[in-house]
C-alpha positions as CSV (number, residue, x, y, z in Angstrom):
1,M,0.0,0.0,0.0
2,D,1.5,3.3,-0.9
3,E,1.2,6.6,1.0
4,E,-1.5,8.1,-1.1
5,E,-3.8,5.0,-0.8
6,F,-3.1,4.9,2.9
7,K,-4.2,8.6,3.3
8,R,-7.4,7.9,1.4
9,C,-8.1,4.8,3.5
10,I,-7.9,6.4,6.8
11,T,-10.0,9.4,5.8
12,N,-12.8,8.0,3.8
13,P,-16.0,7.3,5.8
14,L,-17.1,4.7,3.3
15,W,-14.1,2.5,4.1
16,I,-13.1,0.5,7.3
17,F,-9.5,0.8,8.2
18,L,-8.4,-0.8,11.5
19,L,-5.1,-1.2,13.1
20,A,-3.8,-3.8,15.6
21,D,-1.0,-2.7,17.8
22,D,1.3,-4.2,20.5
23,S,2.8,-1.5,22.8
24,N,2.3,1.3,20.3
25,K,3.9,-0.9,17.5
26,I,1.6,-1.6,14.6
27,C,1.4,-5.3,14.1
28,G,-1.4,-5.6,11.6
29,F,-4.2,-3.9,9.8
30,I,-7.5,-4.5,7.8
31,Y,-9.0,-2.4,5.2
32,A,-12.4,-3.0,3.6
33,N,-14.0,-0.8,1.0
34,A,-17.7,-0.3,1.8
35,K,-18.6,1.9,-1.1
36,D,-22.1,0.3,-1.4
37,M,-23.0,1.8,2.0
38,D,-24.8,4.8,0.6
39,K,-26.5,3.1,-2.4
40,P,-30.2,2.2,-2.3
41,F,-29.5,-1.5,-2.9
42,E,-31.1,-4.3,-0.7
43,E,-27.8,-6.2,-0.8
44,K,-24.8,-4.1,0.0
45,Y,-21.3,-5.4,-0.6
46,A,-17.9,-4.5,0.9
47,C,-14.7,-5.7,-0.5
48,L,-12.0,-6.8,2.0
49,V,-9.1,-5.3,0.3
50,Y,-6.2,-6.0,2.8
51,I,-5.8,-8.0,6.0
52,V,-2.1,-8.0,6.9
53,V,-0.4,-9.2,10.0
54,L,3.4,-9.0,10.6
55,P,5.1,-12.5,10.7
56,D,6.0,-12.3,14.4
57,Y,2.3,-11.8,15.2
58,R,0.7,-14.5,13.1
59,N,-1.2,-17.4,14.6
60,Q,-1.9,-15.3,17.8
61,G,-5.5,-14.2,16.9
62,V,-4.6,-10.8,15.5
63,A,-6.2,-11.4,12.0
64,Q,-9.2,-12.9,13.7
65,A,-9.6,-9.9,16.0
66,L,-9.2,-7.4,13.0
67,Y,-11.7,-9.4,11.0
68,T,-14.3,-9.7,13.8
69,H,-14.1,-5.9,14.4
70,C,-14.3,-5.1,10.7
71,V,-17.4,-7.2,10.3
72,K,-19.0,-5.5,13.2
73,D,-18.3,-2.1,11.8
74,L,-19.6,-3.2,8.3
75,K,-22.8,-4.4,9.7
76,E,-23.3,-1.1,11.5
77,K,-23.0,0.6,8.1
78,W,-25.8,-1.8,6.9
79,I,-23.4,-3.9,4.7
80,T,-25.0,-7.3,4.0
81,H,-22.2,-9.1,2.1
82,M,-18.4,-9.1,1.8
83,Y,-16.1,-10.5,-0.8
84,C,-12.4,-10.7,-1.2
85,R,-9.8,-11.6,-3.8
86,A,-6.6,-13.6,-3.3
87,N,-4.1,-15.1,-5.6
88,I,-4.2,-18.9,-4.9
89,E,-0.7,-19.2,-6.3
90,W,1.0,-17.3,-3.5
91,Q,-1.6,-16.0,-1.1
92,W,-2.8,-19.5,0.1
93,E,-2.6,-18.3,3.8
94,I,-5.3,-15.6,3.2
95,V,-7.4,-18.2,1.2
96,E,-7.3,-20.6,4.2
97,F,-8.1,-17.8,6.7
98,M,-11.1,-16.7,4.6
99,K,-12.4,-20.3,4.3
100,K,-12.3,-20.4,8.2
101,Q,-14.5,-17.3,8.1
102,E,-17.0,-19.3,6.0
103,F,-16.3,-17.6,2.7
104,I,-17.0,-19.8,-0.3
105,E,-15.2,-19.8,-3.7
106,G,-16.9,-17.4,-5.9
107,H,-16.3,-16.5,-9.6
108,K,-13.1,-17.6,-11.4
109,Y,-11.3,-14.6,-13.1
110,M,-8.2,-14.4,-15.3
111,R,-6.0,-11.4,-14.8
112,M,-4.6,-10.1,-18.1
113,D,-1.9,-7.5,-18.3
114,K,-0.4,-5.3,-20.9
115,R,2.5,-2.9,-20.6
116,L,1.8,0.4,-22.2
């Protein structure tokens, strides 16, 4: 995450950005985009963009705590669904974490790139 994206995340009321800390040291964060919040849809979606925990703090419940608080905040904003994307080739840990949160596999996409 670059500095500009970070600034947008922490100031936009349509996004959830939470930090986990240990003695004033940031050890993880979660960021969900809740841009459907103000739309008149019955089903409102949020995208879980990032959930990051430093290696020394993994397997200690930090990700679970961040996720639980994020879901609570999203529900307070009337969000009804959440989705996320992960690259199964190298982000298998997040895939396993999300499966534990009862996410199910959704659509299959192919990323296509072109250098301009």
